[in-house]
C-alpha positions in Angstrom: 62.0 43.8 163.5 65.7 43.4 164.4 66.0 47.1 164.9 63.3 47.2 167.5 64.9 44.3 169.4 68.3 46.1 169.2 66.8 49.3 170.6 65.3 47.3 173.5 68.6 45.7 174.2 70.3 49.2 174.1 67.9 50.4 176.8 68.5 47.3 178.8 72.3 47.9 178.6 71.8 51.4 179.9 69.9 50.0 182.9 72.6 47.5 183.6 75.2 50.3 183.7 72.9 52.3 185.9 72.7 49.5 188.4 76.5 49.6 188.9 76.9 53.3 189.3 76.7 55.1 192.7 75.7 58.5 191.2 72.2 59.2 192.6 71.5 62.0 190.2 72.1 59.8 187.2 69.7 57.3 188.6 67.0 59.9 189.1 67.3 61.1 185.6 67.0 57.6 184.2 64.1 56.7 186.4 62.2 59.8 185.3 62.3 58.6 181.7 59.3 56.8 180.4 61.2 53.9 178.8 58.1 52.3 177.3 57.1 55.5 175.6 60.6 55.9 174.2 60.4 52.5 172.7 57.0 53.1 171.0 58.2 56.6 169.8 61.1 54.9 168.2 58.8 52.4 166.5 56.5 55.2 165.2 59.5 56.9 163.6 60.2 53.7 161.7 56.6 52.9 160.9 54.5 56.0 160.0 51.5 54.0 159.0 49.6 50.9 160.1 50.3 47.6 158.4 47.6 45.5 156.8 47.5 41.7 157.1 45.2 39.4 155.4 44.2 36.5 157.6 43.6 32.9 156.5 39.9 33.5 156.7 40.2 36.2 154.0 39.5 39.0 156.5 41.7 42.1 156.5 43.1 43.1 159.9 45.1 46.2 160.9 48.3 45.9 162.9 48.4 49.0 165.0 51.7 50.4 166.3 50.0 51.9 169.4 50.6 50.4 172.9 47.6 48.2 173.8 47.3 46.5 170.5 47.8 42.8 170.1 51.5 43.5 170.0 50.9 43.5 173.8 48.8 40.4 173.5 45.4 42.2 173.5 43.7 43.0 170.2 45.3 41.9 167.0 44.2 38.6 165.5 47.1 36.4 164.5 46.2 33.6 162.0 47.5 30.3 163.3 48.3 27.5 160.8 48.3 23.8 161.7 51.6 22.0 161.2 50.8 18.7 159.5 50.8 15.5 161.6 52.8 12.8 159.8 52.4 9.9 162.1 51.0 9.0 165.5 52.0 6.0 167.6 49.6 5.6 170.6 49.9 2.9 173.3 46.9 2.8 175.6 46.8 0.7 178.8 43.2 0.3 180.2 42.8 -1.1 183.7 39.1 -1.3 184.6 38.0 2.3 184.3 41.4 4.1 184.2 43.6 4.6 181.2 47.3 5.5 180.7 48.1 6.9 177.3 51.7 7.1 175.8 51.8 8.8 172.4 54.6 9.7 169.9 53.5 12.4 167.4 55.7 13.4 164.5 55.1 16.7 162.8 56.7 17.9 159.6 57.4 21.5 158.5 56.4 21.5 154.8 56.8 25.3 154.4 59.8 26.8 152.7 60.9 28.8 155.8 61.6 28.1 159.4 58.5 28.1 161.6 58.3 28.8 165.3 56.2 26.0 166.8 53.9 25.9 169.8 52.3 22.6 170.9 48.8 22.8 172.3 46.9 19.9 173.8 43.2 20.3 175.0 42.6 18.8 178.4 39.4 17.0 179.3 38.0 17.4 182.9 39.2 13.9 183.9 42.6 14.0 182.3 46.0 14.8 183.6 49.4 15.1 181.8 52.4 13.7 183.7 55.2 13.7 181.0 56.0 15.7 177.9 59.0 16.3 175.7 59.7 17.3 172.1 62.8 16.7 170.0 64.0 18.2 166.7 67.3 18.1 165.0 68.4 21.2 166.8 67.0 20.9 170.3 65.1 19.0 172.9 62.3 20.5 175.0 61.2 18.8 178.2 58.4 19.9 180.6 59.6 19.8 184.2 57.4 20.6 187.3 58.7 23.1 189.8 57.6 24.5 193.1 55.8 27.7 192.1 56.2 29.2 195.5 60.0 29.4 194.9 59.7 30.9 191.4 62.9 29.3 190.1 62.5 31.0 186.8 60.7 34.1 185.5 60.9 33.7 181.8 57.9 31.4 181.5 55.8 33.4 183.9 55.0 36.1 181.3 51.4 35.8 180.3 52.1 37.5 176.9 53.8 34.4 175.7 50.6 32.6 174.8 48.2 35.5 174.2 48.1 34.7 170.5 46.4 31.4 171.2 43.4 33.2 172.7 42.7 34.5 169.2 43.4 31.3 167.3 41.2 28.9 169.2 37.4 28.8 168.8 36.7 26.6 171.9 36.9 27.4 175.6 38.8 25.2 178.0 42.1 24.2 179.6 45.0 23.4 177.4 48.6 22.4 177.8 50.8 24.7 175.8 54.6 24.6 175.2 56.7 26.7 173.0 59.1 24.4 171.1 61.3 26.9 169.3 62.1 27.1 165.6 61.7 24.2 163.1 63.7 24.4 159.9 62.1 23.8 156.5 61.6 20.1 155.7 62.5 19.0 159.3 60.5 17.0 161.8 59.4 17.5 165.4 58.8 14.4 167.5 56.5 15.0 170.5 56.1 12.5 173.3 53.1 12.9 175.5 52.0 10.8 178.5 48.6 11.3 180.3 46.2 9.5 182.5 42.4 9.6 182.4 39.3 8.3 184.2 37.1 6.6 181.7 33.3 7.0 181.5 31.2 4.0 182.6 28.3 3.3 180.3 24.9 2.1 181.7 25.8 -1.5 180.6 29.1 -1.4 182.5 31.4 -0.8 179.5 34.4 1.4 179.9 34.5 4.1 177.2 37.7 5.4 175.7 37.8 8.2 173.0 41.1 9.0 171.3 41.8 12.7 171.5 41.6 14.6 168.2 45.2 15.7 168.7 46.3 12.2 167.9 43.6 11.6 165.3 42.9 15.0 163.6 40.5 13.4 161.0 38.8 16.8 160.4 41.8 18.4 158.8 42.3 16.7 155.5 44.1 19.3 153.4 46.7 18.9 150.7 47.8 22.1 148.9 44.8 23.9 150.4 42.4 21.4 148.8 40.0 19.2 150.6 40.7 15.5 150.3 39.2 12.3 151.8 42.6 10.7 152.3 44.2 11.1 155.7 47.7 12.7 155.5 49.1 10.8 158.5 49.4 7.3 159.7 48.1 6.0 163.0 49.3 3.0 165.0 47.1 2.3 168.0 47.7 -0.5 170.4 45.4 -1.1 173.5 46.3 -3.4 176.3 43.4 -4.4 178.7 43.5 -5.7 182.3 40.9 -6.5 184.9 40.7 -9.3 187.5 37.0 -9.7 186.4 38.2 -10.8 183.0 38.0 -9.0 179.6 34.9 -10.2 177.7 34.8 -8.0 174.5 36.0 -4.8 172.8 33.7 -2.9 170.5 34.7 0.1 168.4 33.5 2.3 165.6 36.4 1.2 163.4 38.1 -2.0 162.4 40.1 -3.8 165.1 42.4 -6.8 165.1 40.9 -9.9 166.9 41.1 -9.8 170.7 44.2 -11.6 171.9 44.2 -12.8 175.5 47.6 -12.6 177.2 46.5 -14.4 180.4 44.9 -17.8 180.7 42.1 -16.5 183.0 41.3 -13.8 180.4 42.3 -11.1 182.9 44.6 -9.5 180.3 44.2 -8.9 176.6 45.4 -6.8 173.7 43.8 -5.3 170.6 45.0 -3.0 167.8 43.7 -0.7 165.1 43.3 -2.7 161.9 44.0 -0.9 158.6 43.8 2.8 158.0 42.4 5.1 160.6 38.7 6.0 160.1 37.4 9.4 158.9 35.6 10.0 162.2 36.4 10.1 165.9 37.7 6.8 167.3 35.9 5.3 170.2 36.4 2.0 172.1 34.0 0.2 174.5 35.5 -2.4 176.8 33.3 -5.0 178.3 34.2 -7.1 181.3 33.0 -10.6 182.2 31.4 -9.7 185.5 29.6 -6.3 185.2 28.8 -6.3 188.9 27.6 -3.4 191.1 31.1 -3.1 192.5 34.6 -3.7 191.3 38.0 -3.5 192.9 41.4 -3.6 191.3 44.7 -3.5 193.1 47.6 -1.5 191.6 51.0 -2.0 193.0 53.0 0.9 194.4 56.5 2.1 193.5 59.1 0.1 195.3 61.4 3.1 195.2 58.9 5.4 197.0 58.7 5.8 200.7 56.6 3.2 202.4 53.3 4.7 203.7 53.2 7.4 201.1 50.7 7.5 198.3 53.1 6.1 195.7 54.8 3.7 198.1 51.6 1.8 199.0 49.4 -0.3 196.8 46.1 1.2 195.7 42.6 -0.2 195.2 40.6 1.3 192.3 37.0 1.0 193.4 33.9 1.4 191.2 30.4 1.6 192.8 27.5 1.4 190.4 24.6 -0.4 192.0 21.4 -1.0 190.0 18.8 1.4 191.3 15.3 0.7 189.8 12.7 3.3 189.3 10.5 4.1 192.3 7.1 2.4 192.4 4.2 4.8 191.8 2.1 5.6 194.8 4.8 5.1 197.4 5.9 7.9 199.8 9.4 9.1 198.9 12.2 9.8 201.3 14.6 12.7 201.1 15.5 16.0 202.8 15.1 19.1 200.6 16.6 22.3 201.9 16.0 25.5 200.0 18.5 28.3 200.5 17.3 31.7 199.3 19.2 34.9 198.7 17.5 37.8 200.5 18.5 40.2 197.7 16.6 38.3 195.0 13.4 37.1 196.8 11.2 38.7 194.3 12.6 36.3 191.7 12.1 33.2 193.8 8.4 33.5 194.8 7.0 31.6 191.9 9.8 29.0 191.8 9.4 28.3 195.5 5.6 28.0 195.2 5.9 25.3 192.5 8.8 23.6 194.2 7.1 23.3 197.6 3.8 22.1 196.1 5.6 19.5 194.0 7.4 17.8 196.9 6.3 14.2 197.6 4.7 12.9 200.7 7.1 11.3 203.1 10.0 13.7 202.6 11.4 16.4 205.0 12.0 20.1 204.1 13.3 23.4 205.5 13.8 26.9 204.1 16.7 29.3 204.8 17.0 32.9 203.7 20.5 34.1 204.0 21.4 37.8 204.2 19.6 38.8 207.4 20.0 35.6 209.5 21.5 32.2 209.2 18.6 30.4 210.8 16.0 28.4 209.0 12.2 28.7 209.2 12.4 25.6 211.4 15.3 24.7 213.8 15.7 21.6 211.7 13.9 19.9 208.8 10.3 18.9 209.4 8.1 16.4 207.7 6.2 17.5 204.6 2.6 18.0 206.0 -0.1 20.4 205.2 0.3 22.3 208.5 4.1 22.6 208.2 3.9 23.7 204.6 1.3 26.4 205.4 3.4 27.7 208.2 6.5 27.7 206.1 4.9 29.7 203.3 3.7 32.3 205.7 7.2 32.9 207.0 9.0 33.2 203.6 9.7 36.9 203.2 8.5 38.6 200.0 11.2 41.3 200.0 14.7 41.2 201.3 17.7 43.3 202.1 19.8 44.8 199.2 22.7 45.7 201.4 24.9 42.9 200.1 25.3 41.3 203.5 24.8 37.8 202.2 26.1 35.3 204.8 25.8 32.2 202.7 28.8 30.7 204.6 27.1 31.0 208.0 23.9 29.6 206.6 25.7 26.5 205.2 27.5 25.9 208.5 24.2 26.0 210.3 22.7 23.5 207.9 25.7 21.2 208.2 25.5 21.3 212.0 21.8 20.4 211.9 21.1 16.7 212.2 19.7 15.0 209.1 16.6 12.9 209.3 17.5 9.3 209.4 17.2 7.5 206.1 16.7 10.7 204.1 19.3 11.9 201.5 20.1 15.6 201.9 19.8 17.8 198.8 20.3 21.6 198.8 18.6 24.0 196.3 20.8 27.2 196.5 19.6 30.4 194.9 22.2 33.2 194.5 22.2 36.6 192.7 25.7 37.7 193.3 29.2 36.4 194.2 29.8 36.5 198.0 33.2 37.9 199.1 34.0 34.7 201.1 33.5 32.5 198.1 36.7 30.4 198.7 35.6 29.6 202.3 32.2 28.6 201.0 33.7 26.1 198.5 36.0 24.7 201.2 33.0 24.3 203.6 31.0 22.5 201.0 34.0 20.3 200.1 34.3 19.2 203.7 30.7 17.9 203.6 30.7 16.7 200.0 29.9 13.1 200.9 26.8 13.9 202.9 24.7 15.9 200.4 24.1 17.2 196.8 23.8 20.8 195.7 21.7 22.3 192.9 22.8 25.9 192.3 20.7 28.5 190.6 22.2 31.8 189.4 20.3 34.9 188.7 23.4 36.6 187.3 26.6 35.3 185.6 28.6 36.8 188.4 27.9 33.8 190.6 28.3 31.2 187.9 31.8 30.2 189.0 30.7 29.6 192.6 27.5 27.8 191.6 29.5 25.5 189.3 32.0 24.7 192.0 29.4 23.8 194.5 27.6 21.5 192.0 30.8 19.9 190.8 32.0 19.1 194.3 28.7 17.4 195.3 27.8 15.9 191.9 24.9 18.2 191.5 24.0 20.7 188.8 24.5 24.5 188.3 22.0 26.4 186.1 21.5 30.0 185.1 17.9 31.1 185.7 16.0 34.2 184.7 12.4 35.4 185.3 11.4 33.7 182.0 12.8 30.2 182.8 13.2 30.0 186.6 10.2 27.6 187.2 11.1 25.3 184.3 14.7 25.0 185.5 14.1 24.4 189.2 11.4 21.8 188.4 13.8 20.1 186.0 16.3 19.8 188.9 13.6 18.7 191.3 12.7 15.8 189.0 16.3 14.8 189.0 16.4 15.1 192.8 13.3 12.9 193.1 15.0 9.9 191.4 15.5 6.9 193.7 18.6 6.9 195.8 20.7 4.3 197.7 21.0 5.6 201.2 23.3 4.7 204.1 26.1 3.7 201.8 29.0 2.0 203.6 32.1 0.0 202.6 33.5 -2.7 204.8 36.9 -4.3 204.1 38.1 -7.8 205.2 41.9 -8.1 204.7 44.7 -10.3 206.1 46.2 -9.3 209.4 48.5 -6.4 209.2 46.7 -4.6 206.3 44.2 -1.8 206.5 42.5 0.3 203.9 42.0 4.1 203.8 39.5 5.5 201.3 40.9 8.8 200.0 38.3 11.5 200.5 35.9 9.1 202.3 32.9 7.2 201.1 29.7 9.0 199.9 26.7 8.4 202.1 24.3 8.3 199.0 24.4 7.0 195.5 21.7 8.4 193.2 20.1 6.6 190.3 22.4 6.4 187.2 25.4 7.5 189.2 28.7 5.6 189.3 31.3 6.5 191.9 35.1 6.2 191.4 37.1 5.8 194.7 40.7 5.4 195.4 41.7 3.4 198.5 45.2 3.2 199.9 46.4 -0.1 201.4 48.6 0.4 204.5 50.9 -2.3 205.9 52.6 -5.3 204.5 51.6 -8.9 203.9 54.3 -11.6 203.4 52.5 -13.6 200.8 50.7 -11.0 198.7 50.6 -13.2 195.6 48.1 -15.6 197.1 46.3 -13.3 199.5 42.9 -11.8 198.7 40.5 -9.3 200.3 36.8 -8.8 200.4 35.0 -5.5 199.9 31.3 -5.3 201.0 29.0 -2.5 199.8 25.9 -2.1 201.9 23.0 0.4 201.3 19.3 0.9 201.9 16.8 1.1 199.0 13.0 1.5 199.6 13.5 0.4 203.2 15.4 -2.8 202.3 19.0 -3.3 203.2 21.0 -4.6 200.2 24.6 -6.0 200.3 27.1 -6.6 197.5 30.3 -8.5 198.2 33.3 -8.9 195.9 36.5 -10.8 196.5 39.6 -9.4 194.8 43.2 -10.6 194.7 45.7 -8.5 196.6 48.4 -9.5 194.1 49.0 -6.1 192.5 47.9 -5.6 188.9 49.2 -3.2 186.3 52.3 -2.7 184.2 54.1 -0.2 186.5 52.8 2.9 184.7 50.7 3.7 187.9 47.7 5.3 186.2 45.6 4.7 189.3 48.1 6.3 191.6 48.4 9.4 189.4 44.7 9.8 189.2 44.5 9.4 192.9 47.1 12.2 193.2 45.0 14.3 190.9 41.9 13.7 193.1 43.8 14.6 196.3 45.1 17.8 194.6 41.6 18.9 193.7 40.4 18.4 197.3 43.4 20.2 198.8 42.9 23.3 196.6 39.8 24.7 198.5 41.5 24.3 201.8 44.5 26.3 200.7 42.3 29.0 198.9 40.3 29.5 202.1 43.4 30.2 204.1 43.7 26.9 206.1 47.4 27.3 206.7 50.6 26.1 205.0 50.2 22.4 205.6 47.7 21.7 202.8 49.8 23.6 200.4 53.0 21.8 201.3 51.2 18.5 201.0 49.8 19.5 197.6 53.3 20.5 196.3 54.8 17.2 197.5 52.0 15.2 195.8 52.3 17.2 192.6 56.1 16.9 192.3 56.0 13.2 193.1 53.2 12.3 190.6 54.1 14.7 187.8 50.5 16.1 187.9 50.4 19.9 188.0 48.5 21.8 190.6 48.0 25.6 191.3 51.1 25.6 193.5 53.5 24.1 190.9 54.2 25.1 187.4 55.8 23.7 184.3 59.3 24.8 183.2 60.1 24.1 179.5 63.8 23.2 179.6 65.2 23.5 176.1 68.5 21.8 175.5 70.3 22.8 172.2 71.9 20.0 170.4 74.1 22.3 168.3 74.7 25.9 167.6 72.6 27.3 164.7 75.7 28.5 162.9 77.6 25.2 163.4 76.9 22.1 161.4 79.8 19.8 162.4 79.8 16.9 164.8 77.5 17.5 167.8 80.0 16.1 170.3 82.4 19.1 169.7 80.0 21.6 171.3 78.5 21.2 174.8 74.7 21.3 175.0 73.2 24.7 176.1 70.1 24.8 178.2 67.5 27.6 178.4 63.9 28.1 179.6 60.9 28.3 177.2 57.3 29.0 178.0 55.3 25.9 179.1 52.1 25.9 181.1 48.5 24.9 181.6 46.4 27.9 180.5 42.7 28.6 179.9 41.5 29.6 176.5 38.4 31.7 176.6 37.2 31.5 173.1 33.7 32.3 172.0 31.1 29.5 172.4 30.6 27.1 169.5 28.6 23.9 169.4 31.6 22.1 168.1 35.2 23.0 167.5 36.0 23.8 163.9 39.3 22.2 163.4 41.6 20.6 166.0 44.8 22.8 166.2 47.7 20.7 167.5 50.9 22.5 166.6 50.9 26.1 165.4 53.5 28.4 164.2 52.8 32.1 164.7 54.5 34.5 162.3 58.2 35.1 163.3 57.6 38.9 163.4 55.2 38.3 166.3 57.8 36.4 168.4 60.5 38.9 167.8 58.3 41.8 168.7 57.0 40.0 171.7 60.6 39.5 173.0 61.2 43.2 172.7 58.1 44.1 174.6 58.8 41.6 177.4 62.3 43.0 177.7 60.9 46.5 177.9 58.3 45.4 180.5 60.9 43.7 182.7 63.1 46.8 182.3 60.5 49.2 183.5 59.5 47.0 186.4 63.1 46.7 187.5 63.6 50.5 187.4 60.6 51.0 189.6 62.3 49.1 192.4 65.8 50.4 191.8 65.9 53.0 194.7 64.1 50.7 197.2 66.5 47.8 196.7 69.8 49.6 196.0 72.1 49.2 193.0 73.8 46.0 194.1 70.9 44.2 195.8 69.0 41.4 194.2 65.4 41.9 193.1 62.8 40.9 195.8 61.4 37.4 195.6 58.1 37.5 193.8 55.1 35.7 195.4 53.0 33.4 193.4 49.6 34.7 192.1 46.6 34.3 194.3 45.1 30.8 194.4 41.4 30.2 193.6 39.5 27.0 193.8 36.8 28.4 191.4 37.5 27.4 187.8 36.7 29.7 184.9 33.1 29.4 183.6 32.3 30.6 180.1 29.3 32.9 181.0 28.0 32.8 177.4 28.0 29.1 177.3 26.6 28.9 180.8 23.6 31.0 179.9 23.0 29.3 176.5 22.9 25.8 178.2 19.9 26.9 180.1 16.4 26.2 178.8 15.0 29.3 177.0 11.2 29.8 177.5 9.0 32.0 175.4 6.3 34.5 176.6 3.7 31.8 176.4 5.3 30.1 179.4 4.8 33.2 181.5 1.2 33.3 180.5 0.8 29.6 181.4 2.4 30.2 184.8 0.2 33.2 185.5 -2.9 31.1 184.6 -2.2 28.2 186.9 -0.4 30.0 189.7 -3.6 30.4 191.8 -4.7 26.8 191.1 -1.3 25.5 192.2 -1.5 27.5 195.4 -4.7 25.8 196.3 -3.4 22.2 196.0 -2.9 20.2 199.2 0.3 18.4 200.0 -1.3 15.0 199.3 -2.2 16.2 195.7 -5.8 16.9 196.2 -7.9 20.1 195.9 -10.6 21.2 198.3 -14.0 22.2 196.8 -14.3 25.9 197.7 -15.2 29.3 196.3 -11.5 30.0 195.6 -11.3 26.9 193.4 -14.5 27.9 191.6 -13.1 31.4 191.0 -10.0 29.9 189.3 -12.1 27.5 187.2 -14.4 30.5 186.3 -17.4 28.4 187.2 -20.1 29.2 189.8 -19.5 27.1 193.0 -23.2 26.1 193.1 -23.0 24.8 189.6 -19.9 22.8 190.5 -21.6 21.2 193.4 -24.7 20.5 191.3 -22.8 18.8 188.5 -21.0 16.5 190.9 -21.8 12.8 190.1 -24.1 11.2 192.7 -21.6 8.3 193.2 -19.0 10.6 194.5 -19.0 10.8 198.3 -16.0 13.1 198.8 -16.2 16.6 197.3 -12.4 16.8 197.2 -12.4 13.9 194.8 -14.7 15.8 192.4 -12.7 19.0 192.9 -9.4 17.2 192.1 -10.8 15.8 188.9 -11.9 19.2 187.8 -8.5 20.8 188.6 -6.6 18.2 186.6 -9.0 18.5 183.7 -8.6 22.3 183.8 -4.8 22.0 183.7 -5.0 19.7 180.7 -7.3 22.0 178.9 -5.5 25.3 179.4 -1.9 24.3 179.7 -1.4 21.1 177.7 1.6 22.6 175.9 3.3 23.6 179.2 3.1 20.2 180.8 6.6 20.5 182.3 5.6 23.1 184.8 2.8 21.1 186.4 3.5 17.4 185.6 4.7 16.7 189.1 1.6 18.3 190.6 -0.6 16.4 188.2 1.2 13.1 189.1 0.5 13.7 192.8 -3.1 14.4 192.1 -3.6 11.3 189.9 -1.8 9.2 192.5 -4.2 10.5 195.2 -7.3 9.9 193.0 -6.2 6.3 192.2 -5.8 5.7 195.9 -9.4 6.8 196.7 -11.9 5.3 194.2 -10.7 4.3 190.7 -14.2 3.2 189.8 -15.5 6.8 190.0 -12.9 8.3 187.7 -14.5 7.6 184.4 -17.9 9.2 185.4 -16.2 12.1 187.0 -14.0 12.8 184.0 -17.1 12.7 181.7 -18.9 15.2 183.9 -15.8 17.4 184.2 -15.4 17.5 180.4 -19.0 18.6 180.0 -18.8 21.2 182.7 -15.5 22.8 181.5 -16.1 22.2 177.8 -12.9 20.1 177.4 -12.0 16.7 175.8 -9.4 15.3 178.2 -8.5 11.7 177.4 -9.1 9.1 180.2 -5.5 7.9 179.8 -4.4 10.9 181.9 -5.9 9.1 184.9 -4.2 5.8 183.9 -7.6 4.3 182.9 
């Protein structure tokens, strides 16, 4: 391998000499050479055959010498071996529902040769790294953030550096990766990692913390390639807890030391892992004394930061989790439901729209938009859900649409946002899309600007639009689902059931603070809180108060539920909490960076980008406009083993970045891979290929720039607010329906179309045709006590549904619930006789419990 690297360096030397010469003819001769081909020809002369490697899984792989193989980071599978973890020391600081984690991980090279080490740490969606360094006997590597728009270094920008990870990881997702260099046999590598994380809130109010598998790799118990139940590492876990509400209890799935309170009012406590670490994942549940609907914790700012900046001011960590009970049956429901259809896929939305519109509750408002030809809705603004309005709307829904690709989803959304919302009705959008619009970034930015005023359910008929659908749902706390002709109705009705859950409307936050102080809620306050939702907010306190230690504030949450106005007040001390680690401030910075990204991606100017860069560099939280630089400081020369002080330290750049691993979908990850060492031949060959690539790129610009001019300043890659979505996983997460579901839908489609908005059916020849019973016979079998033919018709319809489609209840349970509610509101005493007559007429045996009898 050293010969290939030497040949690459020889070509690079020729290029350096070329840059200093003034002979144009010499330059032209060199430029006309295909340097990359020369390099691969040289390799072929040395290696006339392919090389076979046996992977750790026992499979034989072929290492091709042709360009385009994995030697270029594309095809060849490189087996990655875990470097054993010797010990982990983890210090966790939990403050209400945020956590700051400081860990020290020690790895040991037990092999008989030097290993080139790459550290990989999987990132959860609500997690952000803010500090990383690794130390060995030979060098120290520290991750430093830089402004990517200035491209201070180029070595770490090469994507080939981490391509081998794509083949060694079996799970998709974002990871932090840093190349740490070579680790000698028998030596240790000490990794220090700091990160912050938003904690999940359980329904009972507990804060849930799960220790990452990187710090507790309980699944990899190997000694000399043999499975063992004994963990090969030690784990020291210490957890400090803080909340002005008071810490009540800590529960875990492992043994803990007794809870020790470090404050008289029980606002601070500490607990540790007792004994050896468990042979399973480690989870903690923290309970507070006052699990109220709202909580507020003040975290002090950094005295060294500029006053008025995010880190210079104190911050309030706000949690909103009001108790929203189930809706009472029989009541009209509020809500505004807007259906946005793609004109290029209208044939796929006919049946889903029929079932959706018929399943809506009385009391709500609705409208339908069909983007592609026009941005206008069927109605100028949403109308009340009545029989006349529904009939008119269904007549105006086009059955076929344009396939020209002119899908103006952005214009349609702007029209919707500019339309007034009915007072007291939460707005929810059902967006159907078949392709990815060209102005996707502007669409995400527009939805983000209105994220607090609505919720989006996105349905994709192709995986092309999965990234956009996921972004819209994520920004509005909705859901994105892949649909096909087989499962569309089931999926959209599943989302409608979620949308019909009770909601707290007209949400507002009022603050009462001492004179001179005011609060700014970062990103604003949501107008609605849906059942089972909990909202995390970050509020910045502007101004100063002389006596902050004794001052207090009051936060008032107010909302409307079932027509009643409810209020929750909480008094909180303004004396800042926290240990100076500023977990809340860093998470607030992460939140702001996520909200600034769509503005920049949609072309809103330089100001959002500059603000994002400033926040990123100040907080240590990476964003798309900054990048990590791995700064490696050598402690001694590899050939010198004398006193370290005799040689000055030497610094260099090493690859370090956040990257996306797009592994194939698995239900669970097989084994957590924390530190890997790829074979040394791969790194040496990779260096030679990168050198050749840089050389050919430089030659291409040689004549344009001149021999003595510097290379042009490279621009950062294009920024996108759409995160990668694993299309395979996206599809597999959707409900898969069998052919029987299509048959069931075909059977009850006509019956559903005849149902009225109040849930009843009208006795008619059309209904008789669906029931396959003569209309005269239906009228003749009607019990004499029944005065309203619609009552008898509705009982027959429900009985028919139960008889023919009892195994597909999920497609008509909302329709049935409307019918039963209507029946119970008319004459409950007649239901038992009507059901008996209906079973006789239709030859069924439906149980009276279906009518709540």
